[in-house]
RODO-2510 file (C-alpha; in nm, 4 decimals, decimal comma):
residues 63
     n   res          X          Y          Z
     1     m     0,7634     0,8913     1,3291
     2     k     0,8664     0,5337     1,4414
     3     a     1,1470     0,3454     1,2742
     4     h     0,9141     0,0646     1,1280
     5     n     0,6964     0,3288     0,9661
     6     i     1,0132     0,4795     0,8195
     7     l     1,1100     0,1417     0,6801
     8     y     0,7630     0,0711     0,5346
     9     l     0,7824     0,4164     0,3490
    10     l     1,1293     0,3260     0,2173
    11     g     0,9837     0,0046     0,1040
    12     f     0,7012     0,1867    -0,1008
    13     g     0,9376     0,4196    -0,2206
    14     s     1,1726     0,1760    -0,3645
    15     i     0,8805     0,0177    -0,5355
    16     i     0,7934     0,3564    -0,7090
    17     l     1,1614     0,4370    -0,7814
    18     s     1,1958     0,1001    -0,9307
    19     a     0,9103     0,1342    -1,1571
    20     s     0,9930     0,4772    -1,2808
    21     q     1,3293     0,3493    -1,3662
    22     y     1,2222     0,0433    -1,5342
    23     f     0,9522     0,2228    -1,7431
    24     q     1,1367     0,5341    -1,8270
    25     s     1,4514     0,3258    -1,9466
    26     d     1,5778     0,3786    -2,2937
    27     t     1,8753     0,1543    -2,2433
    28     s     1,9085    -0,2042    -2,0667
    29     d     2,1272    -0,0430    -1,7985
    30     k     1,8592     0,1651    -1,6561
    31     e     1,6007    -0,1257    -1,6825
    32     r     1,8549    -0,3405    -1,4878
    33     d     1,8900    -0,0564    -1,2282
    34     g     1,5187    -0,0587    -1,1829
    35     l     1,4990    -0,4251    -1,1161
    36     f     1,7802    -0,3944    -0,8777
    37     i     1,6078    -0,1240    -0,6827
    38     g     1,2866    -0,3355    -0,6912
    39     h     1,4687    -0,5973    -0,4846
    40     w     1,5092    -0,3615    -0,1916
    41     a     1,1422    -0,3553    -0,0928
    42     p     1,1172    -0,6799     0,0589
    43     t     1,4186    -0,6118     0,2851
    44     f     1,2635    -0,2883     0,3979
    45     f     0,9425    -0,4475     0,4687
    46     i     1,0784    -0,7333     0,6688
    47     l     1,2931    -0,5082     0,8807
    48     g     0,9985    -0,2757     0,9502
    49     k     0,7863    -0,5778     1,0498
    50     i     1,0702    -0,7050     1,2888
    51     l     1,0812    -0,3469     1,4611
    52     e     0,7115    -0,3375     1,4679
    53     d     0,6844    -0,6674     1,6422
    54     k     0,9731    -0,5985     1,8898
    55     e     0,7777    -0,2754     1,9770
    56     n     0,4620    -0,4632     2,0318
    57     a     0,6115    -0,7326     2,2393
    58     g     0,7526    -0,4647     2,4777
    59     r     0,3909    -0,3278     2,5314
    60     k     0,2204    -0,6472     2,6070
    61     v     0,1304    -0,7204     2,9713
    62     t     0,1301    -1,0641     3,0986
    63     d    -0,1490    -1,1810     3,3308
***
């Protein structure tokens, strides 16, 4: 599995984990933890996109 796919999976995983923490919270601490984890997703997606673009740039053949 390629590194960018792993980062995309981590992004989706952090969204799922965030939602579960947020909606299962009985205290404001767990709700806050859910929001904190939810902020990880954009970072994982951006890093995955950067790695994917680098890989695709290496494959391109110039005319």
